[in-house]
C-alpha positions as CSV (number, residue, x, y, z in Angstrom):
1,X,-4.2,-16.4,7.9
2,X,-2.5,-20.2,7.9
3,X,-3.3,-23.2,10.2
4,X,-0.3,-25.4,11.3
5,X,-0.6,-28.8,9.2
6,X,0.8,-31.8,9.8
7,X,2.4,-32.7,6.4
8,X,3.5,-28.7,5.8
9,X,4.9,-28.2,9.3
10,X,4.4,-25.1,11.1
11,X,3.1,-22.5,8.9
12,X,2.0,-19.0,10.7
13,X,1.4,-15.0,9.9
14,X,1.4,-12.9,12.9
15,X,1.5,-9.2,12.5
16,X,3.1,-8.0,16.1
17,X,3.5,-4.3,15.3
18,X,1.7,-1.5,13.2
19,X,3.3,1.9,12.8
20,X,3.7,4.9,10.8
21,X,6.8,4.9,9.2
22,X,6.4,8.9,7.6
23,X,3.3,10.9,7.4
24,X,3.1,14.5,5.7
25,X,0.3,16.9,4.6
26,X,1.2,19.6,2.3
27,X,-1.7,22.4,1.4
28,X,0.5,24.9,-1.0
29,X,-1.8,27.2,-1.8
30,X,-3.6,28.2,1.6
31,X,-5.3,29.9,2.4
32,X,-6.5,30.7,-0.8
33,X,-8.1,27.7,-1.7
34,X,-10.5,27.3,0.6
35,X,-12.2,30.3,-1.1
36,X,-12.2,28.6,-4.0
37,X,-15.7,26.9,-5.6
38,X,-15.7,23.4,-7.0
39,X,-15.2,19.6,-6.6
40,X,-11.2,18.9,-6.6
41,X,-10.3,16.0,-8.4
42,X,-8.8,13.4,-6.2
43,X,-6.2,11.1,-7.4
44,X,-4.9,8.4,-5.7
45,X,-1.2,6.1,-6.1
46,X,-0.7,3.0,-3.9
47,X,2.7,0.8,-3.6
48,X,3.9,-1.9,-1.4
49,X,7.2,-3.0,-0.8
50,X,8.2,-5.8,1.6
51,X,11.7,-5.8,3.1
52,X,13.5,-8.9,5.1
53,X,14.4,-8.3,8.2
54,X,15.4,-11.9,9.4
55,X,14.2,-15.2,9.4
56,X,10.7,-15.4,8.6
57,X,10.7,-11.5,9.7
58,X,9.3,-9.1,7.4
59,X,8.5,-5.5,7.2
60,X,5.7,-4.5,4.6
61,X,5.4,-0.7,3.8
62,X,2.6,0.6,2.6
63,X,2.9,3.9,1.1
64,X,-0.6,5.6,0.0
65,X,-0.5,9.3,-1.5
66,X,-3.5,11.2,-2.1
67,X,-3.2,14.6,-4.3
68,X,-6.3,16.8,-4.6
69,X,-6.7,19.3,-7.6
70,X,-8.7,22.0,-8.5
71,X,-8.1,22.9,-12.4
72,X,-4.3,22.8,-12.2
73,X,-3.8,24.2,-8.4
74,X,-3.4,21.8,-5.6
75,X,-5.7,21.8,-2.7
76,X,-3.7,19.3,-0.9
77,X,-1.1,16.6,-1.0
78,X,-1.4,13.8,1.8
79,X,1.8,11.4,2.0
80,X,1.5,8.1,4.1
81,X,4.2,5.2,4.8
82,X,1.9,2.8,6.9
83,X,3.9,-0.1,8.5
84,X,3.6,-3.5,9.8
85,X,6.2,-6.0,11.3
86,X,5.1,-9.8,10.4
87,X,6.8,-12.6,11.4
88,X,5.7,-15.0,8.7
89,X,6.8,-18.9,9.1
90,X,6.7,-21.6,6.7
91,X,5.6,-19.9,3.6
92,X,8.2,-20.1,0.2
93,X,8.2,-18.9,-3.2
94,X,4.8,-17.5,-3.8
95,X,3.0,-18.2,-1.2
96,X,5.2,-15.9,0.3
97,X,5.2,-13.2,-2.5
98,X,1.3,-13.4,-1.9
99,X,1.0,-13.1,1.6
100,X,3.7,-9.7,1.1
101,X,2.1,-8.7,-1.8
102,X,-1.9,-9.2,-0.6
103,X,-2.6,-10.0,2.9
104,X,-0.3,-7.8,4.6
105,X,-1.2,-4.7,2.6
106,X,-4.7,-6.1,3.1
107,X,-4.1,-5.9,7.0
108,X,-2.2,-2.5,7.2
109,X,-4.7,-0.9,4.7
110,X,-7.2,0.4,7.0
111,X,-4.7,1.7,9.4
112,X,-3.5,3.9,6.1
113,X,-7.2,4.9,5.4
114,X,-7.4,6.4,9.3
115,X,-4.4,8.0,9.0
116,X,-4.9,9.5,5.4
117,X,-8.4,10.7,7.0
118,X,-7.4,12.5,9.8
119,X,-4.8,14.6,8.1
120,X,-6.8,15.3,5.6
121,X,-9.4,16.8,8.3
122,X,-6.7,18.3,10.1
123,X,-6.1,20.7,7.1
124,X,-9.2,22.0,7.4
125,X,-10.9,19.6,4.1
126,X,-13.9,17.2,4.5
127,X,-13.0,14.0,5.2
128,X,-12.1,11.3,2.3
129,X,-12.5,8.0,2.3
130,X,-10.9,6.3,0.3
131,X,-12.5,3.1,-1.3
132,X,-11.7,-0.8,-0.5
133,X,-8.3,-1.9,-2.5
134,X,-8.4,-5.6,-4.0
135,X,-4.8,-6.5,-3.4
136,X,-5.1,-9.9,-4.2
137,X,-6.1,-8.4,-7.9
138,X,-3.2,-6.4,-7.8
139,X,-0.9,-8.8,-7.0
140,X,-2.1,-11.0,-9.4
141,X,-2.1,-8.1,-12.0
142,X,1.2,-7.6,-10.9
143,X,2.6,-11.6,-11.2
144,X,1.1,-11.2,-14.9
145,X,2.8,-8.6,-15.7
146,X,6.3,-10.2,-14.7
147,X,5.4,-13.4,-16.7
148,X,4.3,-11.6,-19.4
149,X,8.1,-9.3,-19.4
150,X,9.5,-12.4,-19.3
151,X,8.4,-14.6,-21.6
152,X,8.8,-11.4,-24.3
153,X,12.5,-11.6,-22.7
154,X,12.6,-15.0,-23.9
155,X,11.4,-14.6,-27.3
156,X,14.4,-11.9,-28.1
157,X,17.0,-13.1,-30.2
158,X,20.2,-14.2,-28.5
159,X,23.4,-13.4,-29.5
């Protein structure tokens, strides 16, 4: 992502490992669900959580949950925690937060998408291809929410 800069020192972002920490597929209404007709409603929930391991090393977990429902019955539920080990050197503050909250999840998402498609297919269902996610926009939205919450807290009367 970043190149060394003589004024800013050595700034690097390296992904050292990608792995699945947890994955599951549940088909609670099998085998009856395979005889039902209709297009299930798909709900996708995405969350990221970075963990600092030591100087410059971080684990970033991208959690993706996909639930398919037909009427009120769950067709399937897939949960994947796709992780990556990243070495991030020379970045601090908002820059570091942006890398952890946007760049790293962007790098992990194709792996999570493939894992989810594979699990759904192994469950006997047609593949579900998740649409691309704009992690830059999600990160900015989160930053705006934090800023608004801080402004509201600052406006509260102090006792």
